[in-house]
A tleap script that builds the chain and sets N, CA, C and O, in Angstrom:
source leaprc.protein.ff14SB
mol = sequence {
  NMET THR LEU THR SER GLY LYS TYR CYS GLU
  GLN PHE TYR ALA ASP LYS GLN SER ASP GLY
  SER TRP MET LEU GLY LEU ASP ASN ASN TYR
  PRO TYR PRO THR TRP ASN GLU ILE CYS GLY
  ARG ALA ALA VAL PRO ALA ARG GLN ASN THR
  ASP ALA GLY GLY ASP LEU GLY ARG PHE THR
  SER GLU ILE ARG LEU LEU ASP ASN ASP ALA
  TYR PHE VAL GLN THR GLY PHE GLU TYR CYS
  ASP ILE LYS SER VAL CYS ASN ILE CALA
}
set mol.1.N position { 90.328 99.660 88.961 }
set mol.1.CA position { 91.611 100.185 88.427 }
set mol.1.C position { 92.327 98.996 87.947 }
set mol.1.O position { 92.519 97.949 88.565 }
set mol.2.N position { 92.802 99.395 86.409 }
set mol.2.CA position { 93.416 98.430 85.733 }
set mol.2.C position { 94.897 98.397 86.030 }
set mol.2.O position { 95.423 99.503 86.158 }
set mol.3.N position { 95.733 97.236 86.175 }
set mol.3.CA position { 96.886 97.423 86.439 }
set mol.3.C position { 97.536 96.594 85.100 }
set mol.3.O position { 96.830 95.747 84.552 }
set mol.4.N position { 99.027 96.896 84.551 }
set mol.4.CA position { 99.531 96.046 83.541 }
set mol.4.C position { 100.309 95.009 84.032 }
set mol.4.O position { 100.707 94.144 83.252 }
set mol.5.N position { 100.685 94.955 85.641 }
set mol.5.CA position { 101.472 94.084 85.794 }
set mol.5.C position { 101.139 93.851 87.516 }
set mol.5.O position { 101.054 94.833 88.253 }
set mol.6.N position { 100.964 92.431 88.042 }
set mol.6.CA position { 100.962 92.360 89.465 }
set mol.6.C position { 102.521 92.762 90.272 }
set mol.6.O position { 102.670 92.800 91.494 }
set mol.7.N position { 103.408 92.990 89.417 }
set mol.7.CA position { 104.657 93.679 90.146 }
set mol.7.C position { 104.184 95.088 90.859 }
set mol.7.O position { 105.007 95.723 91.519 }
set mol.8.N position { 102.929 95.520 90.715 }
set mol.8.CA position { 102.860 97.097 91.466 }
set mol.8.C position { 102.204 96.823 92.747 }
set mol.8.O position { 102.089 97.739 93.561 }
set mol.9.N position { 101.675 95.415 93.052 }
set mol.9.CA position { 100.834 94.900 94.313 }
set mol.9.C position { 102.106 94.846 95.197 }
set mol.9.O position { 103.303 94.853 94.908 }
set mol.10.N position { 101.358 94.782 96.514 }
set mol.10.CA position { 102.319 94.539 97.555 }
set mol.10.C position { 102.032 92.836 97.649 }
set mol.10.O position { 100.966 92.365 97.253 }
set mol.11.N position { 103.092 92.012 98.209 }
set mol.11.CA position { 103.136 90.596 98.032 }
set mol.11.C position { 102.801 90.013 99.227 }
set mol.11.O position { 103.630 90.224 100.112 }
set mol.12.N position { 101.739 89.266 99.577 }
set mol.12.CA position { 101.692 88.230 100.712 }
set mol.12.C position { 101.671 87.000 100.388 }
set mol.12.O position { 101.771 86.655 99.211 }
set mol.13.N position { 101.517 86.010 101.540 }
set mol.13.CA position { 101.412 84.726 101.495 }
set mol.13.C position { 100.153 84.300 102.879 }
set mol.13.O position { 100.055 84.685 104.044 }
set mol.14.N position { 99.336 83.331 102.024 }
set mol.14.CA position { 98.214 82.825 103.313 }
set mol.14.C position { 98.933 81.929 104.281 }
set mol.14.O position { 99.697 81.061 103.858 }
set mol.15.N position { 98.747 82.080 105.389 }
set mol.15.CA position { 99.241 81.143 106.448 }
set mol.15.C position { 98.297 80.934 107.313 }
set mol.15.O position { 97.729 81.783 108.000 }
set mol.16.N position { 98.029 79.200 107.276 }
set mol.16.CA position { 96.681 78.763 108.194 }
set mol.16.C position { 97.506 78.684 109.802 }
set mol.16.O position { 98.635 78.261 110.046 }
set mol.17.N position { 96.613 79.180 110.614 }
set mol.17.CA position { 96.887 79.615 112.001 }
set mol.17.C position { 96.266 78.109 112.794 }
set mol.17.O position { 95.464 77.297 112.333 }
set mol.18.N position { 96.999 78.108 114.191 }
set mol.18.CA position { 96.406 76.607 114.573 }
set mol.18.C position { 94.988 76.424 115.195 }
set mol.18.O position { 94.570 75.337 115.593 }
set mol.19.N position { 94.222 77.709 115.243 }
set mol.19.CA position { 92.760 77.456 115.552 }
set mol.19.C position { 91.860 77.498 114.037 }
set mol.19.O position { 90.690 77.863 114.156 }
set mol.20.N position { 92.242 77.218 112.922 }
set mol.20.CA position { 91.733 76.936 111.608 }
set mol.20.C position { 91.649 78.413 110.842 }
set mol.20.O position { 91.298 78.376 109.662 }
set mol.21.N position { 91.912 79.562 111.365 }
set mol.21.CA position { 92.058 80.857 110.571 }
set mol.21.C position { 93.082 80.889 109.830 }
set mol.21.O position { 94.030 80.112 109.940 }
set mol.22.N position { 92.966 81.981 108.834 }
set mol.22.CA position { 93.929 82.183 107.732 }
set mol.22.C position { 94.625 83.809 108.315 }
set mol.22.O position { 93.926 84.738 108.718 }
set mol.23.N position { 95.995 83.821 108.232 }
set mol.23.CA position { 96.563 85.146 108.347 }
set mol.23.C position { 97.324 85.193 107.274 }
set mol.23.O position { 97.870 84.203 106.787 }
set mol.24.N position { 97.440 86.786 106.672 }
set mol.24.CA position { 98.327 87.103 105.337 }
set mol.24.C position { 99.535 87.567 106.210 }
set mol.24.O position { 99.572 88.311 107.189 }
set mol.25.N position { 100.379 86.979 105.630 }
set mol.25.CA position { 102.147 87.738 106.033 }
set mol.25.C position { 102.585 87.993 104.818 }
set mol.25.O position { 102.176 87.485 103.774 }
set mol.26.N position { 103.693 89.037 104.994 }
set mol.26.CA position { 104.340 89.699 104.071 }
set mol.26.C position { 105.270 88.618 103.415 }
set mol.26.O position { 105.654 87.631 104.044 }
set mol.27.N position { 105.646 88.898 101.954 }
set mol.27.CA position { 106.392 87.723 101.487 }
set mol.27.C position { 107.618 88.220 101.468 }
set mol.27.O position { 107.871 89.341 101.027 }
set mol.28.N position { 108.375 87.517 101.891 }
set mol.28.CA position { 110.025 88.226 102.136 }
set mol.28.C position { 110.832 88.218 100.612 }
set mol.28.O position { 111.840 88.864 100.324 }
set mol.29.N position { 110.106 87.336 99.794 }
set mol.29.CA position { 110.861 87.288 98.542 }
set mol.29.C position { 110.812 88.478 97.531 }
set mol.29.O position { 111.255 88.546 96.385 }
set mol.30.N position { 110.081 89.481 98.361 }
set mol.30.CA position { 109.678 90.686 97.762 }
set mol.30.C position { 110.187 92.124 98.364 }
set mol.30.O position { 109.870 92.402 99.520 }
set mol.31.N position { 110.654 92.668 97.907 }
set mol.31.CA position { 110.561 94.400 98.625 }
set mol.31.C position { 109.844 94.706 99.723 }
set mol.31.O position { 108.669 94.338 99.758 }
set mol.32.N position { 110.328 95.331 100.668 }
set mol.32.CA position { 109.527 95.409 102.008 }
set mol.32.C position { 108.555 96.374 101.733 }
set mol.32.O position { 109.213 97.269 101.202 }
set mol.33.N position { 107.064 96.841 101.781 }
set mol.33.CA position { 106.113 97.802 101.532 }
set mol.33.C position { 106.482 98.974 101.674 }
set mol.33.O position { 107.236 99.286 102.597 }
set mol.34.N position { 106.045 99.808 100.830 }
set mol.34.CA position { 105.799 101.167 101.030 }
set mol.34.C position { 104.739 101.785 101.661 }
set mol.34.O position { 104.651 102.825 102.313 }
set mol.35.N position { 103.917 100.896 101.320 }
set mol.35.CA position { 102.387 101.176 101.471 }
set mol.35.C position { 101.714 102.324 100.824 }
set mol.35.O position { 100.659 102.848 101.181 }
set mol.36.N position { 102.534 102.669 99.737 }
set mol.36.CA position { 101.699 103.352 98.765 }
set mol.36.C position { 101.225 102.471 97.643 }
set mol.36.O position { 100.796 103.070 96.657 }
set mol.37.N position { 101.223 101.110 97.612 }
set mol.37.CA position { 101.107 100.119 96.439 }
set mol.37.C position { 99.643 100.235 96.254 }
set mol.37.O position { 98.934 100.451 97.237 }
set mol.38.N position { 99.091 100.097 94.965 }
set mol.38.CA position { 97.808 100.491 94.725 }
set mol.38.C position { 97.192 99.055 94.752 }
set mol.38.O position { 96.035 99.197 94.356 }
set mol.39.N position { 97.453 97.566 95.071 }
set mol.39.CA position { 97.277 96.491 95.128 }
set mol.39.C position { 97.888 95.909 96.222 }
set mol.39.O position { 98.906 96.324 96.777 }
set mol.40.N position { 96.978 94.551 96.631 }
set mol.40.CA position { 98.022 93.473 97.116 }
set mol.40.C position { 97.718 92.184 96.580 }
set mol.40.O position { 96.599 92.013 96.096 }
set mol.41.N position { 98.563 91.238 96.595 }
set mol.41.CA position { 97.972 89.835 96.123 }
set mol.41.C position { 98.684 89.091 97.267 }
set mol.41.O position { 99.395 89.544 98.164 }
set mol.42.N position { 98.282 87.749 96.981 }
set mol.42.CA position { 98.877 86.881 97.996 }
set mol.42.C position { 99.102 85.342 97.338 }
set mol.42.O position { 98.414 85.093 96.348 }
set mol.43.N position { 99.923 84.405 97.772 }
set mol.43.CA position { 99.658 83.086 97.106 }
set mol.43.C position { 98.534 82.481 98.664 }
set mol.43.O position { 98.628 82.484 99.891 }
set mol.44.N position { 97.555 82.037 97.625 }
set mol.44.CA position { 96.904 81.047 98.634 }
set mol.44.C position { 96.949 79.730 98.406 }
set mol.44.O position { 97.125 79.401 97.233 }
set mol.45.N position { 96.819 78.744 99.343 }
set mol.45.CA position { 96.757 77.001 99.384 }
set mol.45.C position { 95.683 76.616 98.175 }
set mol.45.O position { 94.555 77.108 98.179 }
set mol.46.N position { 96.076 75.800 97.255 }
set mol.46.CA position { 95.064 75.440 96.166 }
set mol.46.C position { 93.871 74.789 96.934 }
set mol.46.O position { 92.887 74.650 96.207 }
set mol.47.N position { 93.723 74.407 98.063 }
set mol.47.CA position { 92.923 73.725 98.640 }
set mol.47.C position { 91.568 74.646 99.083 }
set mol.47.O position { 90.364 74.433 98.937 }
set mol.48.N position { 92.422 75.920 99.771 }
set mol.48.CA position { 91.471 76.909 99.777 }
set mol.48.C position { 90.770 77.815 98.811 }
set mol.48.O position { 89.585 78.142 98.890 }
set mol.49.N position { 91.677 78.210 97.834 }
set mol.49.CA position { 91.159 78.636 96.410 }
set mol.49.C position { 90.301 78.051 95.986 }
set mol.49.O position { 89.331 78.720 95.628 }
set mol.50.N position { 90.236 76.538 95.819 }
set mol.50.CA position { 89.286 75.780 95.412 }
set mol.50.C position { 88.012 75.792 95.832 }
set mol.50.O position { 86.969 75.748 95.179 }
set mol.51.N position { 88.226 75.864 97.143 }
set mol.51.CA position { 86.863 75.924 98.275 }
set mol.51.C position { 86.325 77.425 97.807 }
set mol.51.O position { 85.231 77.520 97.251 }
set mol.52.N position { 87.021 78.410 98.021 }
set mol.52.CA position { 86.325 79.652 98.168 }
set mol.52.C position { 85.786 79.766 96.675 }
set mol.52.O position { 84.676 80.298 96.682 }
set mol.53.N position { 86.207 79.445 95.440 }
set mol.53.CA position { 85.904 79.351 94.153 }
set mol.53.C position { 84.525 78.700 94.085 }
set mol.53.O position { 83.615 79.281 93.493 }
set mol.54.N position { 84.350 77.602 94.625 }
set mol.54.CA position { 83.160 76.801 94.535 }
set mol.54.C position { 82.042 77.327 94.996 }
set mol.54.O position { 80.909 77.246 94.519 }
set mol.55.N position { 82.488 77.987 96.149 }
set mol.55.CA position { 81.251 78.879 96.949 }
set mol.55.C position { 81.060 80.331 96.269 }
set mol.55.O position { 80.060 81.004 96.517 }
set mol.56.N position { 81.964 80.726 95.493 }
set mol.56.CA position { 81.484 81.885 95.020 }
set mol.56.C position { 80.619 81.335 93.667 }
set mol.56.O position { 79.574 81.893 93.333 }
set mol.57.N position { 81.088 80.360 93.044 }
set mol.57.CA position { 80.305 79.867 91.895 }
set mol.57.C position { 78.742 79.485 92.427 }
set mol.57.O position { 77.666 79.805 91.921 }
set mol.58.N position { 78.970 78.831 93.412 }
set mol.58.CA position { 77.421 78.437 93.899 }
set mol.58.C position { 76.751 79.604 94.170 }
set mol.58.O position { 75.561 79.508 93.872 }
set mol.59.N position { 77.082 80.729 94.645 }
set mol.59.CA position { 76.616 81.520 95.075 }
set mol.59.C position { 75.944 82.490 93.720 }
set mol.59.O position { 74.781 82.849 93.537 }
set mol.60.N position { 76.991 82.693 93.021 }
set mol.60.CA position { 76.436 83.494 91.671 }
set mol.60.C position { 75.171 82.843 91.284 }
set mol.60.O position { 74.193 83.546 91.031 }
set mol.61.N position { 75.104 81.440 91.212 }
set mol.61.CA position { 73.991 80.664 90.380 }
set mol.61.C position { 73.172 80.618 91.086 }
set mol.61.O position { 72.108 80.338 90.533 }
set mol.62.N position { 73.088 80.812 92.488 }
set mol.62.CA position { 71.881 80.898 93.680 }
set mol.62.C position { 71.165 82.282 93.332 }
set mol.62.O position { 69.939 82.373 93.270 }
set mol.63.N position { 72.211 83.566 93.067 }
set mol.63.CA position { 71.102 84.596 92.971 }
set mol.63.C position { 71.178 84.874 91.563 }
set mol.63.O position { 70.959 86.031 91.205 }
set mol.64.N position { 71.449 84.011 90.724 }
set mol.64.CA position { 70.897 84.395 89.366 }
set mol.64.C position { 71.847 85.766 89.115 }
set mol.64.O position { 71.368 86.843 88.760 }
set mol.65.N position { 73.231 85.540 89.353 }
set mol.65.CA position { 73.902 86.720 88.688 }
set mol.65.C position { 74.153 86.706 87.277 }
set mol.65.O position { 74.327 85.543 86.912 }
set mol.66.N position { 74.226 87.383 86.505 }
set mol.66.CA position { 74.455 87.437 84.982 }
set mol.66.C position { 75.796 87.974 84.417 }
set mol.66.O position { 76.369 88.722 85.209 }
set mol.67.N position { 76.404 87.782 83.296 }
set mol.67.CA position { 77.131 88.141 82.714 }
set mol.67.C position { 77.346 89.777 82.597 }
set mol.67.O position { 76.464 90.324 81.935 }
set mol.68.N position { 78.284 90.577 83.083 }
set mol.68.CA position { 78.286 92.266 82.970 }
set mol.68.C position { 76.917 93.037 84.113 }
set mol.68.O position { 76.580 94.220 84.153 }
set mol.69.N position { 76.406 91.953 84.872 }
set mol.69.CA position { 75.512 92.392 86.088 }
set mol.69.C position { 76.763 92.991 87.105 }
set mol.69.O position { 77.890 92.529 87.283 }
set mol.70.N position { 76.153 94.126 87.659 }
set mol.70.CA position { 77.104 94.834 88.664 }
set mol.70.C position { 76.903 94.102 90.002 }
set mol.70.O position { 75.876 93.462 90.231 }
set mol.71.N position { 78.273 94.259 91.187 }
set mol.71.CA position { 77.794 93.464 92.469 }
set mol.71.C position { 79.000 94.201 93.115 }
set mol.71.O position { 79.969 94.676 92.524 }
set mol.72.N position { 78.729 94.199 94.521 }
set mol.72.CA position { 79.938 94.508 95.423 }
set mol.72.C position { 80.191 93.599 96.408 }
set mol.72.O position { 79.384 92.955 97.077 }
set mol.73.N position { 81.763 93.605 96.449 }
set mol.73.CA position { 82.310 92.296 97.085 }
set mol.73.C position { 82.748 92.887 98.580 }
set mol.73.O position { 83.630 93.744 98.524 }
set mol.74.N position { 82.278 92.565 99.848 }
set mol.74.CA position { 82.673 92.870 100.966 }
set mol.74.C position { 83.589 91.437 101.511 }
set mol.74.O position { 83.180 90.277 101.561 }
set mol.75.N position { 84.890 91.949 101.871 }
set mol.75.CA position { 85.810 91.097 102.140 }
set mol.75.C position { 86.011 90.492 103.539 }
set mol.75.O position { 86.534 89.442 103.912 }
set mol.76.N position { 85.380 91.573 104.227 }
set mol.76.CA position { 85.604 91.726 106.113 }
set mol.76.C position { 86.709 92.382 106.241 }
set mol.76.O position { 86.992 92.510 107.433 }
set mol.77.N position { 87.678 92.992 105.340 }
set mol.77.CA position { 88.641 93.755 105.764 }
set mol.77.C position { 88.436 95.394 105.406 }
set mol.77.O position { 89.374 96.191 105.426 }
set mol.78.N position { 87.265 95.699 105.127 }
set mol.78.CA position { 86.820 97.138 104.919 }
set mol.78.C position { 87.033 97.913 105.926 }
set mol.78.O position { 87.196 99.104 105.658 }
set mol.79.N position { 87.092 97.520 107.255 }
set mol.79.CA position { 87.476 98.371 108.368 }
set mol.79.C position { 88.570 98.123 109.009 }
set mol.79.O position { 88.827 98.692 110.070 }
set mol.80.N position { 89.394 97.210 108.434 }
set mol.80.CA position { 91.029 97.073 108.818 }
set mol.80.C position { 91.797 98.316 108.842 }
set mol.80.O position { 91.685 99.260 108.059 }
set mol.81.N position { 92.514 98.212 109.742 }
set mol.81.CA position { 93.618 99.420 109.883 }
set mol.81.C position { 94.733 98.791 109.576 }
set mol.81.O position { 95.029 97.795 110.236 }
set mol.82.N position { 95.609 99.246 108.487 }
set mol.82.CA position { 96.768 98.615 108.441 }
set mol.82.C position { 97.896 98.614 109.543 }
set mol.82.O position { 98.907 97.911 109.519 }
set mol.83.N position { 97.603 99.373 110.350 }
set mol.83.CA position { 98.475 99.969 111.973 }
set mol.83.C position { 98.456 98.941 112.561 }
set mol.83.O position { 99.300 98.763 113.439 }
set mol.84.N position { 97.589 98.036 112.298 }
set mol.84.CA position { 96.862 97.027 113.452 }
set mol.84.C position { 96.722 95.633 113.012 }
set mol.84.O position { 97.105 95.452 111.856 }
set mol.85.N position { 96.301 94.662 113.593 }
set mol.85.CA position { 96.316 93.108 113.019 }
set mol.85.C position { 95.046 92.863 112.804 }
set mol.85.O position { 94.372 92.874 113.833 }
set mol.86.N position { 94.378 92.607 111.652 }
set mol.86.CA position { 92.851 92.372 111.590 }
set mol.86.C position { 92.742 90.894 111.054 }
set mol.86.O position { 93.087 90.570 109.918 }
set mol.87.N position { 92.306 90.169 111.848 }
set mol.87.CA position { 92.214 88.557 111.769 }
set mol.87.C position { 90.505 88.262 111.378 }
set mol.87.O position { 89.562 88.436 112.149 }
set mol.88.N position { 90.455 87.903 110.344 }
set mol.88.CA position { 88.962 87.262 109.893 }
set mol.88.C position { 88.989 86.042 109.497 }
set mol.88.O position { 89.537 85.523 108.524 }
set mol.89.N position { 88.263 85.563 110.444 }
set mol.89.CA position { 88.012 84.124 110.781 }
set mol.89.C position { 86.608 83.311 109.951 }
set mol.89.O position { 86.352 82.130 110.186 }
savepdb mol mol.pdb
quit
């Protein structure tokens, strides 16, 4: 899906829990979601973002993924129901 602006997304933030896992919370600096938004985005701490990006870069090199190769990403949230709490550790 192509977006012209992130303003059409629901806004979240990442919050590290005491057990080391991360939870997404609603960002109160933006309007409450209608749950008809076509995407979601979140502010992610720089360290977590850097670590994840490094892992992704190493992975794509290891499997020899080339420019324009198709691939599928599983986030762990595929079966998460928005009416419940989904905690991916």
